[in-house]
N, C-alpha and C positions, 0 to 999 in steps of 0.2 A: 281419475278423468280430467280434461282442462275445463274450465268452466265457458260457458258463454254468458255473454256480457249484452245486455239490452241496454238503450240510453236514446232517450229525444236529447239532439241539439239543436242550439240555436246561434251558433257562432262558426269560426272558422278554427277547424284544427285538422290534424292526421287521423287516418286510420291504418292501424292499427293508432290508438290515441297517443298525442303527445303529452311530454309532462316538464316541467322546467328543473333545469338540473341547478346545483350549486354554483354560485361565482357567477363571472362574465367569460365571455370568448370574443375573441376576431378568428377569422379565416384569412389566411394568404396563400392562393391557390388550392392546393389539398392540404394546407396543414390545418390544423385548429389548435389555436394557442389559447388557454385558459389560463386565467387568474381567479385564484380561491377554488379552484374547481376538483373535481373527484371524476376524473376517467376512469380509472382502472374499477370503482365499481359502480358508477352512476351511467356511463358510457361503453361498456367493455366492446371487444370486437363484434361485429354483426349486429349493432346496434344501429341506429341513424339520425342524424343531423337533419332538423327539419327549420326551412325558411321560408316561414308561411306568408311575407308580404311578398315573395318572389316566386311562390307556387312551387318550390323545391325541396326534394328531399335525396340525402347523399346517405350512402353506406359507409359506415368507419369499418378499414379493412386493417387500420395498426394503431396500438394504444402503445405509448412507449412510457408514460408515468400520469400522474394525473395532472399534467397541465400540457400535455403533449400529446396529440394525435393525428390520425390521417385518414381522409374520404378517398376512396376509389375514384371520384371523379371531381373536379374542383366545380362550386357553385358557379352559376353565370357571370355573377357579382358578388365581390368578398363580403362577408360579414363584417361592421362597424366594431372597432373596438367598445366594450363593454356594453356588449349583448347578454342578456341572459338565454343561455343555451337551452334551446326546444329537443327532447330527445324522445325517440322511440327508443326504449330501452330492447336488447337483445332478445330477452326471455318472451316478450311481445312477437317477434318477427314469424313464430312456428303459426300463422294463420290457416284454419282449413277453410273457412268461409265468411266472406262479408256480405252483408245485405243493408240496403240504402233504399227507405220508403218515405216519399214526401208528394203530397198534393199541391204543393207550390214552387216555383223555380228555386234552384239552388245551383251553385257550382260544384263541380265536381273535377279537380286536376284544371280548372278554370275556364270546363266547358258547360255551358245550361243544361239542365236536366229537371225532369219532372216523371214522376211515377215511381215505379219497383225497378232496381237494379240488384242483382245479386252475382257474385263470380265466387269461385269456389279453387280451390288447388287441385290440380290435374295430376295423374302420372302419366309418367312416360314409358311404357311397356316394353320396349325395346332397351331402357337402359336401367328399367325399373329404379329410376327415381322420381321423387314428386318435385314437381314444379312450385315455385315458392310464390305467393299473394305479394306484388310489391304494393310498397305504403301510396297512399294518396293522399291529396288534401280536399278537403269537402268546408265549402263556405255557405253556411244554413243562417247568414246573418239576414234577419226580417222574416224568416221563415220558420220551420220547423221540420227536422229530418230526423226519423225513426232510423235509428242503428242496432244491428245485431252483429256480432263479432265471435264466431266459432274457434277456438282454438284445441 
């Protein structure tokens, strides 16, 4: 059985939670170029690259080496050289449900929100496929948001 994660956050991060990778990166279009990075183990296919300042998350569809990978879609603005990669690892993408509870205003994908929000993976009965929950960026700076993630 996969875990349920409960955590209070007071900063800006993605859900599922992003973590810092090894080395530094830059992006040019859909290409992710690393220096001292470990893409094959830290950012395999199915992972996401997170650009917190610009509220963007992009899926990694190809990894050629520890220093070369590609996103499905380019970010709006390239990530500058020497940036520490922020990654949602592939094993974190099988989320069944995410809940956010806050009594003070926070931002979810740059939209103001207060209250309880829950979304879960749905099943497409026609194709017998489950839809995935796409990652979101939450900014609870100056507030507190209670997060639960069910895998």
